[in-house]
C-alpha positions in Angstrom: 141.7 69.6 149.7 137.9 69.7 150.1 136.4 66.7 151.8 133.0 65.2 151.1 131.3 67.0 153.7 132.1 70.3 152.3 131.3 69.3 148.8 127.9 68.1 149.9 127.3 71.6 151.6 128.3 73.5 148.2 126.0 71.1 146.3 123.2 71.8 148.7 123.9 75.5 148.6 123.8 75.6 144.7 120.5 73.6 144.7 119.1 75.9 147.2 120.2 79.1 145.1 118.5 77.4 141.8 115.3 76.6 143.3 115.1 80.0 144.8 115.7 81.5 141.3 113.1 79.5 139.9 110.5 80.1 142.4 111.3 83.8 142.0 110.9 83.5 138.3 107.6 81.7 138.8 106.2 84.2 141.4 107.2 87.1 139.0 105.7 85.5 135.9 102.6 84.5 137.6 102.2 87.2 139.8 98.8 88.2 138.2 97.1 84.8 138.4 94.8 83.5 139.4 93.1 86.6 138.1 89.4 87.0 138.8 87.2 89.7 137.3 83.8 90.5 135.8 83.2 90.6 132.0 81.0 92.9 130.0 77.9 90.5 130.5 78.4 90.4 134.4 80.0 86.9 134.6 82.4 86.1 137.2 85.5 84.7 135.5 88.8 83.5 137.2 91.8 82.6 135.0 94.2 80.1 136.9 97.0 81.1 134.6 98.0 83.2 131.7 96.3 82.0 128.3 98.8 81.1 125.6 96.1 80.4 123.0 93.8 83.1 122.6 91.0 83.4 119.9 89.5 87.0 119.2 86.4 87.3 117.5 86.1 91.1 118.3 88.4 93.2 116.1 88.7 96.1 118.6 90.3 93.3 121.0 92.5 92.1 118.3 94.0 95.4 117.9 94.3 95.8 121.7 96.4 92.4 121.8 98.5 93.8 119.0 99.2 97.2 120.5 100.3 95.4 123.8 102.7 93.4 122.1 101.0 90.2 122.8 99.9 89.1 119.3 102.2 85.8 119.7 99.4 84.6 122.1 96.7 84.8 119.3 95.7 81.6 117.4 92.5 82.9 115.7 90.8 86.1 114.6 87.9 86.9 112.1 88.6 88.3 108.5 87.7 91.7 110.0 91.3 91.7 111.6 94.7 91.4 109.6 96.3 88.4 111.2 99.7 88.7 112.1 101.6 88.1 108.9 104.6 86.7 110.8 102.6 84.1 112.9 101.9 81.1 110.8 99.6 79.6 113.6 97.4 82.6 113.6 94.3 81.6 111.6 91.1 83.1 110.4 88.0 81.6 111.8 85.4 83.0 109.8 83.3 86.3 109.9 81.9 88.3 112.9 78.5 86.9 113.5 79.1 83.1 112.0 82.4 82.2 112.6 83.4 78.5 111.9 82.9 76.6 115.0 84.8 73.5 113.8 87.9 75.6 113.1 87.6 77.3 116.4 87.5 73.9 118.1 90.5 72.6 115.9 92.6 75.6 117.3 92.1 74.4 120.9 91.9 77.9 122.4 92.2 78.3 126.3 90.5 81.8 125.9 88.1 83.4 123.5 86.8 86.9 123.3 83.4 87.8 122.0 81.1 90.7 122.1 77.4 91.5 122.9 76.2 90.5 119.5 77.8 87.2 119.5 76.5 86.3 122.8 74.6 83.4 121.4 77.8 81.8 120.6 78.9 81.6 124.3 76.9 78.4 125.3 78.4 76.6 122.3 81.9 77.8 123.1 81.5 77.0 126.7 80.2 73.5 125.8 83.6 73.0 123.7 85.4 73.5 127.3 86.4 77.0 126.2 86.8 79.9 128.4 84.9 82.8 127.3 85.2 86.6 127.8 82.8 89.1 126.6 84.1 92.5 125.9 81.4 95.2 125.0 82.5 98.9 124.3 79.8 101.3 124.8 81.7 104.2 125.6 85.6 105.5 125.8 85.7 104.7 129.8 84.6 101.1 128.5 87.5 101.3 126.2 89.9 102.1 128.9 88.7 99.5 131.2 88.7 96.8 128.2 92.6 97.8 127.5 93.4 97.2 131.2 91.6 94.2 131.6 93.1 92.7 128.7 96.5 94.2 129.7 96.3 91.9 132.8 95.0 88.8 131.1 98.0 88.7 128.5 100.6 89.9 131.2 101.1 93.3 129.9 99.4 95.5 132.8 101.9 98.2 132.6 102.1 98.8 128.9 98.2 98.9 129.0 98.2 101.4 131.6 100.8 103.5 129.4 98.3 103.1 126.3 95.3 104.4 128.3 97.4 107.3 129.8 98.8 108.1 126.0 95.1 108.3 125.1 93.8 110.4 127.8 96.9 112.7 127.4 96.1 113.1 123.7 92.1 113.8 124.3 93.3 116.6 127.0 95.6 118.0 124.6 92.8 118.6 121.6 90.3 119.8 124.4 92.8 122.6 125.1 93.2 123.4 121.5 89.2 123.3 120.7 88.7 125.4 124.0 90.1 128.3 121.9 87.4 127.9 119.3 84.4 130.1 120.3 81.0 128.0 120.8 79.5 130.1 118.1 82.1 128.9 115.5 81.7 125.3 116.4 80.5 122.9 113.5 77.7 120.6 113.5 79.0 116.9 112.6 77.2 114.0 111.2 78.6 110.5 111.2 77.2 108.6 108.5 77.1 104.7 109.2 75.2 103.6 106.1 74.2 104.3 102.7 71.1 102.4 102.2 69.7 104.0 105.2 71.3 107.1 106.6 72.1 105.6 110.0 74.0 107.9 112.6 75.5 106.9 116.0 73.2 106.7 118.9 72.9 109.2 121.7 75.0 107.1 124.1 77.5 105.7 121.4 81.1 106.0 121.9 81.3 107.6 118.3 79.3 110.6 119.6 81.9 111.0 122.3 84.7 110.9 119.9 82.8 113.5 117.8 82.4 115.9 121.0 86.2 115.1 121.9 86.8 116.6 118.4 85.0 119.8 118.9 81.8 118.7 116.8 78.3 119.6 117.7 75.7 116.6 117.6 72.1 116.3 116.4 69.7 116.9 119.2 67.4 114.3 120.7 69.0 111.3 119.2 67.8 108.0 120.8 70.2 105.7 122.6 71.7 102.8 121.2 74.6 101.8 118.9 72.8 103.2 115.7 69.7 105.5 114.8 68.0 106.1 111.2 68.2 109.7 110.4 65.5 110.4 107.8 65.8 113.2 105.1 63.6 115.8 107.4 66.0 115.2 110.5 69.1 115.8 108.6 67.8 118.9 106.9 67.0 120.1 110.2 70.2 119.3 111.6 72.0 120.6 108.6 75.4 119.4 109.2 78.5 121.2 108.1 80.6 118.4 108.2 79.7 114.7 107.4 82.2 111.8 107.7 82.1 108.0 106.9 84.1 105.0 106.3 83.5 102.3 103.4 82.5 103.1 99.9 83.0 106.9 99.4 81.3 106.6 95.8 78.2 105.2 97.6 78.2 108.2 100.3 78.4 110.7 97.4 75.9 109.0 95.8 73.3 109.7 98.7 74.3 113.4 99.3 74.1 114.3 95.6 70.4 113.7 95.6 68.5 116.9 95.0 66.9 116.8 98.6 70.5 117.3 99.8 71.6 120.1 97.8 71.1 122.9 100.3 72.9 121.0 103.1 75.9 123.1 104.3 78.5 120.0 104.0 77.6 119.3 100.5 77.7 122.8 99.3 81.2 123.3 100.8 82.4 119.5 99.9 83.0 118.8 103.7 82.3 115.1 103.3 85.4 113.1 104.7 86.4 109.6 104.6 88.6 107.6 107.3 89.4 104.2 107.8 87.0 101.9 109.4 89.5 100.5 112.0 89.7 104.4 113.3 85.9 105.1 113.1 84.2 102.0 114.1 86.3 100.8 117.0 87.2 102.3 120.5 90.4 100.9 121.2 94.0 102.1 121.1 93.8 104.5 118.2 91.0 106.7 119.8 93.5 109.4 120.3 95.0 109.3 116.9 91.4 109.5 115.3 90.3 112.5 117.4 93.4 114.3 116.4 92.8 113.7 112.7 89.1 114.3 112.9 89.3 117.6 114.8 92.0 118.9 112.4 89.7 118.0 109.5 86.6 119.7 111.2 88.3 122.8 111.7 91.2 123.0 109.0 91.8 126.7 109.1 92.1 126.8 112.9 94.3 123.7 113.1 96.5 125.3 110.4 97.3 128.8 112.0 100.5 129.0 113.9 99.0 131.5 116.3 96.8 128.7 117.7 99.6 126.4 118.3 100.3 125.2 121.8 103.4 123.1 122.1 106.9 124.3 121.5 108.6 123.0 118.3 111.6 121.0 119.2 113.6 117.9 118.4 112.8 115.2 121.1 114.7 112.0 119.8 117.3 110.9 117.3 117.7 107.4 116.0 121.0 106.5 114.4 120.9 104.4 111.0 123.9 102.7 109.5 124.3 103.1 105.8 127.7 101.8 104.6 128.2 104.0 101.9 131.4 106.2 101.2 129.1 109.2 100.3 126.9 109.2 103.5 128.6 111.2 106.5 125.6 110.4 108.9 121.9 108.9 109.0 119.2 109.1 111.4 115.5 109.5 111.9 114.8 112.8 113.9 111.6 112.8 116.1 110.0 116.3 116.8 107.1 118.2 117.8 106.1 120.5 115.0 102.7 122.4 114.4 101.5 120.5 117.6 102.0 117.2 116.4 104.7 114.4 116.6 106.6 114.2 113.2 109.5 112.0 112.1 112.4 112.8 109.5 114.8 110.7 107.9 118.2 112.7 107.5 121.0 111.7 105.6 123.9 113.9 105.4 126.5 113.7 102.7 130.1 113.9 103.0 130.4 116.6 100.2 128.1 118.7 98.1 126.4 116.6 95.4 124.0 116.6 92.6 120.6 114.9 93.4 117.6 114.4 91.0 114.2 114.7 92.9 110.8 114.2 91.1 109.6 117.0 93.6 112.0 119.5 92.4 114.1 118.3 89.7 117.9 118.4 89.5 119.6 120.3 92.4 123.3 121.0 92.8 125.3 121.4 95.8 123.2 119.0 98.3 124.6 118.0 101.5 121.4 116.7 103.1 118.6 114.4 101.4 115.6 113.1 103.7 112.0 112.1 103.7 109.6 113.7 106.2 106.6 111.8 107.7 103.6 114.2 108.0 101.0 113.0 110.6 97.6 113.3 109.1 96.2 116.4 111.3 98.9 118.5 109.5 98.1 117.7 105.9 95.6 120.4 105.7 98.4 122.8 107.4 100.8 122.0 104.5 98.2 122.5 101.8 97.1 126.0 103.4 100.7 127.3 103.9 102.6 125.6 101.0 105.5 122.9 101.1 108.1 125.6 100.8 107.1 127.2 104.0 106.7 124.0 105.8 110.1 122.7 104.3 111.8 125.5 105.8 110.3 125.1 109.6 111.5 121.4 109.2 114.9 122.4 108.2 115.1 124.9 110.9 114.5 122.1 113.7 117.0 119.8 112.0 119.6 122.5 111.6 119.9 122.2 108.0 119.8 125.1 105.2 117.1 125.0 102.4 119.9 125.8 99.7 121.7 122.7 100.6 118.8 120.2 101.5 116.3 118.1 99.4 113.3 116.5 101.3 110.4 114.4 100.0 107.1 114.5 102.1 105.0 111.3 103.0 102.0 110.3 104.8 103.3 106.9 105.7 105.0 106.7 109.2 108.6 106.6 109.3 108.4 104.0 112.2 107.6 101.8 108.8 111.0 102.9 107.1 112.7 100.0 105.0 116.4 100.1 104.1 117.1 97.4 101.3 120.6 96.9 99.9 121.6 95.1 96.7 125.4 94.6 96.0 127.4 92.9 93.2 131.2 92.4 93.3 132.2 96.2 94.4 128.7 97.7 93.3 126.3 98.6 96.2 123.0 100.3 96.1 120.8 101.3 99.2 117.1 102.0 98.9 115.3 103.9 101.6 111.7 103.2 101.1 108.2 104.3 102.8 105.1 103.2 101.2 101.3 102.9 101.8 98.7 102.1 99.3 95.5 102.5 100.9 94.1 105.8 100.1 95.1 107.1 96.7 96.6 104.3 94.7 96.1 104.7 91.0 96.5 103.0 87.6 98.1 105.1 85.2 96.5 105.2 81.6 93.1 104.5 83.4 92.3 106.5 86.0 91.7 110.3 85.6 93.7 113.2 86.8 91.6 115.8 88.9 94.1 118.7 88.1 94.3 120.6 84.7 97.5 122.6 85.3 96.9 125.1 82.5 93.9 126.5 83.9 94.7 126.3 87.6 98.4 125.8 88.7 98.7 123.4 91.6 101.5 124.1 93.8 101.1 121.3 96.2 100.4 117.7 96.2 99.2 115.4 98.9 102.2 113.9 100.9 104.0 111.4 98.9 102.8 107.7 99.4 105.6 105.7 98.3 108.9 107.5 98.5 112.2 106.3 97.6 115.9 107.4 98.2 118.4 105.9 96.3 122.0 106.1 97.2 125.0 104.0 95.9 128.9 103.6 96.3 129.6 105.1 92.8 129.3 108.3 91.1 126.4 108.4 88.8 126.3 110.6 85.6 123.2 112.9 84.8 122.2 109.9 82.1 122.4 107.3 84.8 120.4 109.1 87.1 117.8 109.8 84.7 117.9 106.1 83.8 117.8 105.1 87.3 114.2 106.8 87.7 112.8 104.3 85.2 114.5 101.7 86.9 112.8 102.7 90.3 109.5 103.3 88.8 109.3 99.9 86.9 110.3 98.0 90.0 108.2 99.9 92.2 105.2 99.0 89.8 106.4 95.3 89.7 106.1 95.2 93.4 102.6 96.7 93.4 101.5 93.8 90.7 103.2 91.2 92.7 101.1 92.2 95.7 98.0 92.8 93.5 97.5 96.4 94.8 94.2 97.6 93.7 93.5 101.1 92.2 91.6 103.4 95.0 89.2 104.6 92.1 87.9 101.3 90.7 89.5 98.7 93.0 87.5 95.8 91.7 88.6 96.6 88.0 92.2 97.8 88.0 95.5 96.8 89.6 97.5 100.0 90.6 100.7 101.3 89.1 101.3 103.9 91.7 99.7 106.1 94.1 99.7 109.4 92.1 101.9 111.0 94.6 105.0 109.0 94.8 108.4 110.8 94.8 112.1 109.7 94.3 115.5 111.0 94.9 118.6 109.9 93.3 121.8 111.0 95.0 125.1 111.2 92.6 127.2 109.5 95.0 131.0 109.3 94.8 133.3 106.5 93.6 133.9 105.1 90.2 131.7 106.4 87.5 128.9 104.9 86.3 126.9 106.1 83.0 124.1 103.7 82.8 121.5 102.5 85.4 118.7 101.1 82.8 117.4 97.8 82.6 120.3 95.9 80.9 122.8 97.4 83.3 123.9 95.8 86.6 123.6 99.0 88.1 119.8 99.1 87.0 119.5 95.5 88.3 120.5 96.2 91.7 118.4 99.4 91.9 115.6 97.7 90.9 116.1 94.7 93.3 116.5 96.8 96.3 113.2 99.0 95.3 111.3 96.1 94.7 112.1 94.4 98.1 111.9 97.5 99.9 108.4 98.3 98.6 107.1 95.0 99.3 108.2 95.2 102.9 107.5 98.8 103.3 103.7 98.2 102.1 103.8 95.1 104.6 104.7 97.4 107.4 102.4 100.5 106.5 99.3 98.4 105.5 99.7 94.9 106.5 99.2 93.7 102.9 101.5 90.9 102.1 101.6 88.0 99.4 100.1 85.6 101.8 96.9 87.7 102.8 93.4 85.8 102.8 90.8 85.9 100.1 88.6 87.9 102.7 91.3 90.7 102.5 91.8 90.5 99.0 88.0 91.1 98.4 87.7 93.8 100.8 90.8 95.5 98.8 88.4 95.5 96.1 85.4 97.3 98.2 83.5 93.7 98.4 82.0 92.4 101.6 80.5 89.0 101.6 77.7 90.5 103.7 76.9 93.1 101.3 77.3 90.8 98.3 74.5 88.4 99.7 72.3 91.4 100.7 72.5 92.5 96.7 71.4 89.0 95.7 68.1 87.7 94.7 68.2 84.8 96.9 64.5 83.9 97.2 63.6 84.4 100.7 60.3 86.0 101.6 60.2 88.5 104.3 56.6 87.4 105.1 57.8 84.1 106.5 61.3 84.5 107.2 63.2 87.2 108.8 65.2 89.0 105.9 68.2 90.0 108.1 68.3 86.4 109.8 68.5 84.9 106.4 71.3 87.2 105.4 73.2 86.7 108.3 72.7 82.8 107.8 73.9 82.8 104.4 76.8 85.0 104.6 78.2 82.8 107.3 77.8 79.8 105.3 79.7 81.6 102.5 82.3 82.8 104.6 83.1 79.3 106.1 83.1 77.9 102.5 86.0 80.4 101.8 87.9 79.1 104.8 88.2 76.0 102.8 91.3 76.0 100.6 89.3 74.4 97.6 86.8 77.5 97.4 89.3 80.0 98.4 91.1 78.8 95.5 88.3 79.1 93.2 87.5 82.5 94.0 91.2 83.5 93.8 91.4 82.0 90.4 88.3 84.4 89.4 90.2 87.3 90.7 93.0 86.6 88.2 90.6 85.5 85.7 88.8 89.0 86.2 91.8 90.9 85.3 92.6 88.9 82.2 89.1 89.5 81.0 89.1 93.2 81.6 92.2 93.1 79.6 90.7 91.4 76.6 93.4 88.4 77.0 90.4 86.1 77.9 87.1 86.3 75.8 84.9 83.2 76.3 83.7 82.2 79.6 81.8 79.2 78.7 84.0 76.8 80.4 84.1 79.0 83.5 80.5 79.1 83.6 80.2 75.4 83.8 82.9 75.3 86.2 80.6 77.8 88.4 77.8 75.4 88.0 79.8 72.5 89.1 80.9 74.6 92.4 77.4 75.5 93.1 76.2 72.0 92.7 78.9 70.6 94.8 78.3 72.9 97.6 74.5 72.0 97.4 75.2 68.5 97.6 73.1 67.7 94.6 72.0 68.9 91.0 70.3 72.4 90.8 67.4 71.8 88.5 67.2 75.5 87.6 68.8 78.0 85.1 71.8 79.9 86.4 69.9 83.1 86.9 71.5 86.1 87.6 71.4 86.5 91.4 73.4 89.9 92.1 72.0 93.2 91.9 74.6 95.6 93.3 77.1 97.8 92.0 79.0 96.6 88.9 81.6 93.9 89.3 84.0 92.0 86.8 82.0 89.3 85.5 84.0 86.2 86.3 84.2 87.4 89.9 80.6 88.0 90.0 80.0 84.6 88.6 82.1 82.9 91.1 80.5 84.9 94.2 77.0 83.9 92.9 78.1 80.3 92.6 79.0 80.0 96.3 75.9 81.9 97.0 73.8 79.5 95.0 75.2 76.3 96.6 75.0 77.7 100.1 71.7 79.1 99.7 70.2 75.6 99.7 71.5 74.9 103.3 69.4 77.9 104.6 66.0 77.1 105.6 63.2 77.8 105.0 63.3 78.7 101.3 60.0 80.6 100.3 60.5 81.4 96.6 62.2 79.8 93.5 64.8 81.8 91.8 64.1 83.9 88.9 65.3 86.6 86.8 62.7 89.0 87.8 
């Protein structure tokens, strides 16, 4: 028997043990705090504990927090960042220069990140009791420091150091490759940052460091600063051989199609490239990836030559997938180094030779392996130059498969974002393996033009497929049902694009996309009971469509962060509409003589952005998007009632009747009329709140 004294001793021991574990946990979890550091403005800051409610007004900081796996700490971002779709508590607080202070206060943050351009906000934010940290990135060295500092703040210091080390290694690797290019063969590179005035990065901008890291030659004598104006004479004297930009490619080409630039080397060779703004305009976690892509674009022939490769080609990792189908022997994603870059291939081995129907290759017999290969952007030129067949053979050699029995698709969507969807009915089962990206070459068939005339110039290779779909079932599909399955897949894919309101990349404000122009499908014959129909009225067609639709929705969300509940700001941006640019293209009646035009534009832009944070006005603009599509289709012909609604909205915002005709404000690139009217209504109402107003509105 245990006496009472022994029981007391045991209880004391347990309590001591529990307290020790608790103290150890607290010590480990809070080992970085209190944390003291200087921010970019030189302010000495001490954080007593790790923040748990962060607002980031700086898109690059948001990107870093996300990359560190700490996005659960975010409660607010600007509309220039895609808020994490899975985090309901993360809200958009407005734009970059004029975020909503009331929205920020409502979110009750314990830390706010700002940049140098937002320094005027600091006193207002601190008056709310917010801890403010300024982060300004002027160089790549700054970006490394930013990542490590943010890593310490969010409790991920080790992961931050890993991110920095990875970027440094990538830049060192590209430097090794660039060193092989003779100095006399280096190309002159111009980064274009604006199309109304041709603006380039200043001499001390991180963007010029990126160009140098990619092996480009910069213009001489650039003034310091984030940006400098390049007049026509400077551009002609520099004569760039490679020009790149982000944003609206049509406006950029419009500039360089002017006669005075006809002799510029980049214009003559067509070497004007466009990259995502998240890569070109931010020095954060994707610097290494962008330098790789930029270097390979500047020197496509050099990067496409196997004699210039540095790294051995080999498989580095395999990740097993579970496909519960009798026709599948094994499935995995194989990671490899190929042509000096990191690739991933989905590999599905079949239990016996089967027929497959591939939109890339047609019907094929005796196939024992199907797959989908991710091509990283730096290798796109390589594939175009050597051809799909030769590149296909190199992949199959690495994964130990034979070309005669292997059917592969190619994609620019990362295999990390592969989606597997299953649909079942009784003993029937369908699995769809989907990768999808829609931000570069989405098209609306029957509206957008094809650029290739195959009868005059055969086209051997297309761009890497952007929506790729593999269909496998637990039945044996006849040739007829395999062909019918293609229709079910295509209709389901298009339905998914319509449900997400994916826009055509050609004229996004005017057309929804039906596909991307490079989509591909493989349907596997399978084994089991024979199915002779996979069309819309069949159960097999229903299951295929369900798996494909859900798979495309999820794959686009993973690859592009486009989802059904995204904000009105993002839906406008997908149409290439920025509030700032729209306001800039409006005749708002401000006189530059007595009111700074830029300040007026910023103030008015901020007012409109804050209106769109309110459900009423966001819904009004969302209605105009749907009405625009219906109006363009001819399903709506009269807009008188909508014009009246726009007037009511403008007067509601202004707070009084607007005793003036509803003159046309917008003088920019063409927009669908309902959308233009709705945006003008917001500007018309918000304009009254911006003082002073010097001139009345007019049609002139």
